[in-house]
ZAVEX-248527 format. One record per residue: residue number from 1; residue in three letters; x, z, y of N, C-alpha, C, O in turn. Coordinates in pm, 1 decimal. Atoms other than C-alpha are relative to their C-alpha. Last residue first. Example, Ala and Ser with C-alpha at 12.3 -4.5 7.8 and 13.67 -1.06 7.14 Angstrom:
REM ZAVEX-248527
PT:2:Ser:-82.0:-6.0:-119.0:1367.0:714.0:-106.0:-77.0:73.0:109.0:-26.1:89.9:219.8
PT:1:Ala:89.0:0.0:-119.0:1230.0:780.0:-450.0:90.0:0.0:120.0:193.6:66.5:118.1
REM end
This chain:
REM ZAVEX-248527
PT:45:Unk:-14.1:135.7:-55.6:-5744.4:1014.2:7976.7:-74.2:-94.2:-89.2:-77.1:-214.5:-63.4
PT:44:Unk:74.3:1.3:-126.0:-5875.0:1355.4:7869.6:1.3:-140.1:58.3:-100.2:-188.2:108.6
PT:43:Unk:141.9:-6.8:33.4:-5762.3:1301.4:7510.2:-86.6:-1.5:124.2:-197.7:-54.3:121.0
PT:42:Unk:43.7:132.1:47.1:-5423.6:1187.1:7634.8:-147.3:-0.4:-34.3:-216.2:-99.2:-8.9
PT:41:Unk:8.4:88.5:-116.9:-5382.2:1508.4:7833.5:-47.6:-137.7:-40.9:-130.0:-197.5:28.4
PT:40:Unk:116.3:-42.5:-77.4:-5463.0:1719.2:7528.1:-20.1:-91.4:120.3:-132.1:-132.6:150.3
PT:39:Unk:118.3:47.8:72.0:-5214.1:1517.0:7322.6:-128.5:39.3:72.7:-223.0:-39.4:78.2
PT:38:Unk:10.4:145.3:-19.3:-4942.1:1571.2:7581.4:-124.9:-55.3:-67.9:-193.5:-141.2:-12.5
PT:37:Unk:45.6:23.2:-137.2:-5008.6:1944.9:7583.7:-16.0:-148.6:29.2:-110.5:-189.7:96.5
PT:36:Unk:140.6:-40.8:-4.9:-4981.3:1956.6:7203.8:-59.1:-22.1:139.1:-172.3:-68.5:152.4
PT:35:Unk:78.7:105.2:64.8:-4656.4:1756.6:7221.2:-149.5:32.9:3.3:-232.0:-54.9:28.7
PT:34:Unk:8.7:110.0:-96.5:-4509.0:2005.1:7468.5:-87.7:-111.1:-55.7:-171.3:-166.6:15.6
PT:33:Unk:79.8:-44.9:-113.6:-4586.2:2301.3:7243.4:-19.7:-111.7:102.8:-128.9:-128.9:156.8
PT:32:Unk:141.2:-17.5:34.4:-4461.6:2123.7:6928.3:-86.4:35.3:121.0:-191.1:-26.2:141.3
PT:31:Unk:27.5:-143.3:-15.9:-4130.8:2000.7:7070.8:-150.7:22.0:-12.7:-229.4:-35.5:62.5
PT:30:Unk:-23.8:-59.9:130.6:-4070.9:1650.1:6930.6:-25.4:150.9:2.8:-38.2:214.6:-101.7
PT:29:Unk:-115.6:-88.0:12.6:-4229.2:1506.8:7244.2:13.2:50.1:-143.3:-85.7:58.3:-216.2
PT:28:Unk:28.3:-142.9:8.2:-4476.2:1221.0:7222.8:128.8:78.1:-21.9:222.0:31.2:-87.1
PT:27:Unk:3.3:-58.6:133.4:-4387.2:873.4:7341.0:-28.9:148.9:4.9:-22.2:211.3:110.8
PT:26:Unk:-95.6:-108.5:19.2:-4478.0:738.0:7681.9:-16.9:58.7:-138.9:-128.5:86.8:-182.5
PT:25:Unk:-139.3:42.1:7.3:-4641.9:395.1:7686.9:100.6:111.7:-24.5:208.1:86.2:-78.8
PT:24:Unk:-46.9:102.5:93.3:-5005.4:452.2:7594.6:151.1:-17.1:-10.2:202.2:-32.7:-121.2
PT:23:Unk:78.7:31.1:118.7:-5211.5:726.7:7748.5:65.7:-88.9:-102.5:31.5:-82.3:-220.6
PT:22:Unk:36.3:-120.6:74.9:-4981.7:892.7:7997.3:-64.6:-36.8:-133.3:-35.4:23.8:-236.3
PT:21:Unk:-119.8:-76.8:32.3:-4809.3:577.6:8120.8:-32.8:119.3:-87.1:33.9:143.6:-187.6
PT:20:Unk:-72.4:65.6:108.8:-5122.3:361.2:8096.8:125.4:77.0:-39.9:160.7:79.9:-157.8
PT:19:Unk:85.0:10.0:118.7:-5338.5:599.1:8298.7:77.1:-60.5:-117.2:75.7:-6.0:-227.6
PT:18:Unk:-0.4:-131.2:64.9:-5060.7:678.3:8545.4:-79.0:-3.1:-130.0:-36.6:54.1:-230.4
PT:17:Unk:-133.2:-20.4:56.1:-5014.0:309.3:8626.6:8.0:132.9:-74.9:63.7:139.4:-184.4
PT:16:Unk:-10.1:87.7:117.3:-5386.9:261.2:8674.1:134.4:19.7:-69.0:141.1:27.4:-191.7
PT:15:Unk:88.0:-50.8:105.3:-5408.5:562.2:8905.9:9.8:-83.0:-127.4:15.8:-27.4:-237.0
PT:14:Unk:-57.4:-125.5:49.7:-5105.2:459.8:9111.8:-83.8:53.2:-115.5:-29.0:95.4:-217.4
PT:13:Unk:-119.3:34.0:78.5:-5229.4:101.8:9147.2:64.1:124.9:-61.4:109.9:122.2:-175.6
PT:12:Unk:45.4:59.7:125.4:-5572.8:223.0:9260.7:118.7:-31.2:-90.6:113.7:-4.2:-210.6
PT:11:Unk:57.3:-107.4:80.2:-5415.4:451.1:9520.4:-45.5:-53.3:-135.7:-20.7:8.7:-239.1
PT:10:Unk:-111.6:-79.9:49.7:-5199.3:164.8:9651.9:-51.0:113.4:-89.5:8.8:140.7:-193.6
PT:9:Unk:-68.4:80.0:101.6:-5500.8:-64.6:9677.4:115.2:80.1:-60.4:135.5:78.7:-181.8
PT:8:Unk:82.7:0.1:119.3:-5699.0:204.3:9858.4:66.6:-78.0:-113.2:60.3:-37.5:-229.3
PT:7:Unk:-4.7:-133.9:58.4:-5417.1:261.1:10109.8:-82.0:5.4:-129.7:-38.0:66.3:-227.2
PT:6:Unk:-133.1:-16.1:60.3:-5380.9:-113.2:10171.8:9.8:135.6:-68.5:62.8:145.4:-179.2
PT:5:Unk:-5.8:82.8:120.9:-5752.6:-152.4:10229.0:132.6:17.5:-72.8:137.0:25.5:-195.5
PT:4:Unk:79.6:-64.4:104.4:-5757.9:139.4:10471.6:2.5:-79.4:-130.3:7.1:-20.5:-238.3
PT:3:Unk:-71.4:-114.1:56.7:-5470.4:0.0:10683.3:-76.1:65.1:-116.4:-14.0:106.2:-214.4
PT:2:Unk:-7.2:-117.6:-84.9:-5631.8:-336.7:10744.0:62.6:116.1:-76.4:84.9:108.4:-197.2
PT:1:Unk:59.7:-118.5:61.4:-5542.8:-649.6:10562.0:7.5:117.2:97.3:105.6:134.3:169.5
REM end
């Protein structure tokens, strides 16, 4: 593999991991202000 392929694969893995972490696996905060921000982020994702 060349250097560019490895960099693209790593970027893709980071994006996919972030998508599932933000959208599905992390629970919502009990603090109203934080929870509202989390919900906004989930709606974008």
